[in-house]
C-alpha positions in Angstrom: 50.2 18.8 -41.5 51.6 17.1 -38.4 50.4 18.3 -35.0 52.8 20.6 -33.2 54.4 18.8 -30.3 54.1 22.0 -28.1 50.3 21.9 -28.7 50.2 18.3 -27.6 52.4 18.9 -24.6 50.2 21.9 -23.5 47.0 19.8 -24.0 48.6 17.0 -21.9 49.5 19.4 -19.1 45.9 20.7 -19.1 44.6 17.2 -19.1 46.7 16.2 -16.1 45.6 19.3 -14.2 41.9 18.8 -15.0 42.2 15.1 -13.9 43.8 16.4 -10.7 41.1 19.0 -10.2 38.3 16.4 -10.8 39.7 14.0 -8.3 40.5 16.6 -5.7 37.1 18.2 -5.9 35.4 14.8 -5.9 37.2 14.0 -2.6 36.3 17.4 -1.2 32.7 16.8 -2.1 32.6 13.6 -0.1 34.5 15.2 2.8 31.6 17.7 3.1 28.8 15.3 2.3 30.0 12.2 4.1 32.8 13.2 6.4 32.9 14.2 10.0 31.2 17.5 9.3 28.2 17.5 7.1 27.6 20.5 4.8 25.6 19.1 1.8 25.4 22.5 0.0 29.1 22.8 0.1 29.4 19.2 -1.1 27.2 20.0 -4.0 29.3 23.0 -5.0 32.4 20.8 -5.1 30.4 18.1 -7.0 29.6 20.6 -9.7 33.3 21.6 -10.0 34.3 17.9 -10.1 31.8 17.2 -13.0 33.0 20.3 -14.9 36.6 19.3 -14.6 35.9 15.7 -15.6 34.0 16.9 -18.7 36.9 19.2 -19.7 39.4 16.3 -19.1 37.3 14.1 -21.3 37.2 16.8 -24.0 40.9 17.3 -23.9 41.4 13.5 -24.1 39.3 13.4 -27.3 41.2 16.3 -28.7 44.6 14.8 -28.0 43.6 11.5 -29.6 42.0 13.3 -32.6 45.4 15.1 -33.1 47.2 11.7 -33.1 48.7 12.0 -29.6 48.7 9.5 -26.8 47.1 10.3 -23.4 48.8 9.6 -20.2 47.4 10.8 -16.9 49.5 12.0 -14.1 47.7 13.3 -11.0 49.0 16.1 -8.9 48.0 16.9 -5.3 44.5 15.5 -4.7 44.4 16.2 -1.0 41.2 17.5 0.7 40.4 19.1 4.0 37.6 19.5 6.5 38.4 23.2 6.9 35.9 25.2 4.8 38.1 28.2 4.3 41.1 26.1 3.3 38.9 24.2 0.8 37.8 27.3 -1.0 41.3 28.8 -1.0 42.7 25.5 -2.5 39.8 25.5 -5.1 40.6 29.1 -6.2 44.4 28.3 -6.3 43.6 25.3 -8.5 41.4 27.3 -10.7 44.3 29.8 -11.2 46.5 26.9 -12.3 43.8 25.7 -14.7 43.5 29.2 -16.2 47.3 29.2 -16.8 47.2 25.7 -18.3 44.4 26.6 -20.7 46.3 29.8 -21.5 49.4 27.7 -22.4 47.2 25.6 -24.7 45.9 28.7 -26.4 49.4 30.2 -26.7 50.9 27.0 -28.1 48.0 26.7 -30.7 48.5 30.3 -31.7 52.3 29.9 -32.1 51.7 26.8 -34.2 49.1 28.4 -36.3 46.6 25.8 -35.1 43.3 27.6 -35.7 41.2 24.5 -35.2 42.5 24.1 -31.6 42.1 27.8 -30.9 38.5 27.6 -32.0 38.0 24.5 -29.9 39.2 26.4 -26.8 36.7 29.1 -27.3 34.7 29.7 -24.0 36.7 27.3 -21.8 38.8 29.9 -20.2 35.8 32.1 -19.5 34.0 29.1 -17.9 36.9 28.6 -15.6 37.0 32.3 -14.7 33.3 32.2 -13.9 33.8 29.3 -11.5 36.8 31.2 -10.0 34.5 34.2 -9.3 31.9 31.8 -7.7 34.7 30.5 -5.5 35.8 34.0 -4.5 32.1 34.9 -3.8 31.9 31.9 -1.4 35.2 33.0 0.3 33.7 36.5 0.7 30.5 35.2 2.0 32.4 33.2 4.6 34.3 36.3 5.6 31.1 38.4 5.7 28.9 35.9 7.6 31.6 34.4 9.8 32.2 30.6 10.0 29.3 29.6 12.2 26.6 31.4 10.2 28.2 30.3 6.9 28.2 26.7 8.0 24.7 26.9 9.2 23.5 28.3 5.9 25.3 25.5 4.0 24.3 22.6 6.3 20.7 22.7 5.2 19.6 20.0 2.7 16.8 22.1 1.1 
């Protein structure tokens, strides 16, 4: 049975978004670790997100190739900021987009009767939602503590 083109298109869209997220969060990590303002703990939070997105991108690439598709990579907005609040808002916005992209893969696989791809997806959307909750928690912590205390808490290296 040939792979449904809608499944491949949805996988490609998710791949592009994961590549964008990985690059964006990698830049954001370095902005907080090596930029004008140094917040190593915030940098590590974005480093973990970068590595997670890169791993998902890698997994999608393998899946597309296994299904006989060709992988192209088109990056979206990979900008970063020195503003902590804007960085977490952008991270949560991107996680929303990732959730939708993975949902589109699931829906395309379901419509095509592609049980194997649906099983392969198991857990990925929950992982993204967990990261989203962690980003929201950071945003709430920023709101509760205020910027000066939040930054002080995240500038420590231990």
